[in-house]
VOPAFI-890093 format. One record per residue: residue in three letters; x, y, z of N, C-alpha, C, O in turn. Coordinates in steps of 0.05 Angstrom, whole numbers, plus 5000, padded with zeros to 4 digits. Each point is the difference from the previous one (the first is absolute). Layout:
<torfis>
AlaXYZXYZXYZXYZ;...
</torfis>
This chain:
<torfis>
Met260009024519501050104986502350185007502549975000;Lys495150315008501750274996501549915032502450075003;Leu496249775020502649975019502149834992502150025013;Leu497749844972502849784989501650264988502450075005;Ala496050044980502050204984501350155020502050114990;Gly497749925032501750245009501049815021499650095022;Ala501649684979500849905017503249914996500549804986;Pro501250315023502549904995501549784998499349825015;Gly502750144969501149744998499649734978497849914994;Thr504649984995499949774983497049835000498349954983;Ala502049985044498049834996496850114994498549854988;Ala500450465021498450104993499749964976497849924991;Ala504450134992499850054971499249694992497749944995;Met503749945004499949615001496550015001498849954979;Leu499850115042497549965011498150144968498449874986;Arg502550425009498550114984500549894967498350024982;Phe504249875014500149854975498049715001498249974984;Leu502449895031498049815005497750014996499149844984;Ile499050365030498050125003498650054966497949904990;Phe504050294997499749984968499749884986498050004986;Thr504549825012500149734993498249725003499749814985;Ala499250275041497649725000501749775001499049784994;Cys503550235013501949745003500249895029499150115020;Arg502249634980500949855030502050135011501350154985;Thr499249835030501050165029503149874992501650184997;Asn499349525000502149894991501150114968502449994994;Glu495550124988501150104979501850214990501850024983;Val496650195040501050254999502450005028501950164999;Val498049725015502649935023502650004977501850174998;Glu497949614987502349844981500150194974501950004985;Gly496250165011500250174970502950084997501450095019;Gln499449874957502550104990500550224973499149944978;Trp501750225024500150224980501249864978499850174983;Ser501549625005500249894976496649864993499849834982;Glu498750235029496849935000498850164995497749934994;Ile502750375004498950244992500050114970502150124998;Asp496549884978500150094978498850325005497650055002;Arg504050124999498250305007499950064976499750255000;Pro500449634967499250164980497249845000498050145002;Gly501849594997497849934999497850035022497849904994;Ser502350205027500150005021498449795010497650025002;Thr503649745003499749695010502449905019502450044998;Trp496549855018502249825018499649694997498049915010;Lys503349984981500849765000500849805019502349935005;Ile494949955009501049875025500349644989498149854993;Pro505350105008500349784990498649735012499950005025;Gly499349864967497949704999500949895034498449985019;Glu504049984982500649885030500150185011502350015007;Arg496250215004499150095016497850105007499650195015;Met498249624967496950044993499749805018501849875010;Lys495350114994499049765011499749844981500749775005;Met498350294964499549774984502650024983499649954977;Asp502350105028501949864981500750164973501549954981;Gln497150235023500250144967501850335003501150085020;Asp498750014960501650275001497350084997498449904984;His500950355036498350254999500450244999501150125018;Tyr497850004953500850325001498250185013497649954995;Val502850215016499050205012499450214990502150094991;Pro495850085002500250194992500650165017498749965020;Leu503250314982500450175014498850334991500450144980;Thr498249885038499150295001501350295007501950025014;Asp496850154976501450275010500950025042502150065012;Pro495449864996501349995029502549765015501450025019;Ala498249794962501349815002503349964998501449855014;Leu499250334965501550084986501550215009502450034995;Ala496250125018500350245026501549945022501850135012;Val497049604992501749875030502449934988501550165010;Leu500149664971501949964991501250304991502450025006;Asn496950144985501650194998501650105033502350035006;Glu495749985008500750055032502749825004502150075011;Met497449724979502949775010501650074981502249965010;Arg498150094978502050094980502450205008500050224989;Asp502049725027502050285005503349894989501950095013;Gly498449784972502649924986501549805019502049894992;Arg497250075029500749755011499449765001501249865016;Gln497050054970498249854998501649675005502249984990;Arg497149865019500749664997497949914974498750124984;Glu501749615022497949904978497050035016498150084986;Leu501449865037497250035016499550324994501550195003;Ile495349804986498850305004499650095023500250244999;Phe499249655030500050055024501349935014500349765001;Thr501150375015502849865017499250095028498750205005;Asn502449615016499950085025502350185005501550064981;Pro499050045044502050255009502549804996502250114996;Asp497849665003502549834994501049954972502049884993;Gly496050254993501149864968497849754993499049994978;Gly500349825040498549794979497250015008499050225002;Ala499549555003497050074985499450035025501649975017;Phe495650094988498350075030499549724999500249854980;Ser498950115047497749765016496950044978498950184988;Glu500849625017496650034985497650155023497750074995;Asn503449955022499050155032499650284989497850124999;Ala505049984991500550344999497750094988500450244999;Met497149714990498650104987497950075018499250235005;Leu500049525004497950015027500850205029498450135014;Ala504349844989501450285018498850214990498450095016;Val501850034964500450174986496350005003499950224990;Leu498949755012496349915001499450035032497850085007;Asp503949855009499949945030500350375003498250135011;Arg504049974980501850225018497450174985499050145017;Leu499649884957497750264999497649905013497950094990;Gly502149755029497649945009498049795001498449965018;Tyr502049864953498349814983501649735001500849864982;Gly499650115050502149655004497849794994500349755000;His497450414995497149714997499849894969498749814993;Val503250434986499349864984503249904980502350085001;Thr496749744986502349814981499650114976498250104988;Val505149835006501150084973499049814982500150124979;His499049675018498349804989497350114997498549874985;Gly500850305025496950144999500050234982498150094987;Phe504550005015499150224964499549814978498650074981;Arg502449685018499149814971497150025009498350154990;Ser501549755023495949975012499250264998497650005003;Thr503150254992498850275003500349934970497949944989;Phe504350074998499850074969498149864985498950104980;Ala500449595030497949824981498750055012498350074984;Thr500649985038497850125007498350264979497850004990;Trp504450225010498950234990499649874970497849964991;Ala504449984995499249964977497949844992499450024977;Glu499349815038497449914999498450045000498349924984;Glu501350265036497250275011500850154992498350165008;Cys504050054974499750264990500650014973499750234991;Thr501149614993500749964968498849794992498949825014;Asp501350204960498349874982502549744979499649874979;Tyr502850165040502449834986498849755006499049945022;Pro501349864950499249665014501849905014502350085003;Asp496649705006501449855022503049964996501750095016;Gly498849764959502649974988501950135005502149895007;Val497550444988501750275001500450065027502150105009;Arg495749845006501549995036501049815003501850045015;Glu498249774980500549695004503449984991501949935013;Ala497750164962502450054987502550195020502349935004;Ala496350305006501950245015500649835024502350035009;Leu496149825004501349875025501449684989499449815014;Ala501950164968501549834985498449755014501449845012;His496050114989499149815009498549784981498850074980;Lys501549645028500449844972496949925002498649995020;Tyr500249934946497750035001499249665017501749825003;Lys495650195004499549765017498949794975499349795010;Ser500650224967498649844982502949924984501650164991;Glu498649575008503350004990498750004971501350174988;Thr496849714996498550084966500050385002501450084981;Thr497650155034500750215001503650084998500950124980;Ala500749805040502349984999501149964972501050164985;Ala498349585012501849924971499750244982502050134995;Tyr494949984992499750244984500650195003500750144981;Gln499449945049500050335010502850005000500949975023;Arg501750064953502950105014501050284996502550054998;Gly496250095001500750244987501350145026500549825017;Gln500250484993499950155018498950185006500350115021;Lys497949974959498150225009501850265004499550165018;Leu502349884969502350125021497950364995499550135021;Glu499649974948499550184998496950125016499650225009;Lys498349534990497949955017500950095030498950185013;Arg503549664994500650045034500950294998498850115020;Arg502850124966501250164996496550225014499650125021;Ala499349844962497650115005498449985021498450195005;Leu501749595010498749965025502150145021498950135018;Met504149844982501850055025499350334996498950105020;Lys501450074960500150254989497150045028500450095022;Asp497249824968497450035019500149975030498850135017;Trp502849664987500549905026502050285010499250095021;Ala502850024969501750285011497850155010499350055024;Lys499450044945498350215007497549975026499050205011;Phe500349534994498149995023502050025032499250085022;Leu502349864975502450005026501350284995502050005015;Ser497850264970500850214995496550185022499750215013;Gly498949634980496850235006499750044982497750115000;Ala503049884975498950164971497249954997498750204993;Asn500149575011497249964997498650015034498149865005;Val503150315013498149955018499950335007501650184995;Thr495849835020498550295014500650105019499049845016;Gln502050334999500849955028497650145008498950184987;Leu500349745036496950175011500750105026499849855020;Asp501050354982501650265025496449935016497850004989;Asn503049955039497350155013498149824995497850114999;Trp502349644997498349804992498449905019501349845012;Lys496550184997498549895018497249804993498050044987;Ala502949735026497749844991497049925012499649885021;Gly498550214963498150035013497750285006498149975015;
</torfis>
């Protein structure tokens, strides 16, 4: 994240936003300003752009909002992240950023997997909160029939913890450390 934070360009900002929100590539590439609720710190992705065809509300953390602030320059079109021609980026634009940073072996979707692994291994949030954050469908039709809530406030807490993790706030730097 430190290396990515120093990377110039809109595609790099778009990748940071994707990582902070744990969203899918197409959801971020096609993100629109009209979907952002700044007072509520949420992003409503319409169902037609979602894998499950249902509206998905994404709680926006301070770092995600900071990326949006970077993108605001008074000349906005409807798309949040526009390429130099004013249109949508290719879904490969974020892969190109990773490649330029020396991480060509990393996939953009892998950040969602990293989020899921981190949430499972490093937090006590229930599975349903993590799955809701990833906009996953319940495997059991019975569970899906009874669990219809968004879990927005629980997901907001999860995403704040994710942002702290990404900032390295919970990481101890060991300088001059040697194994053995």
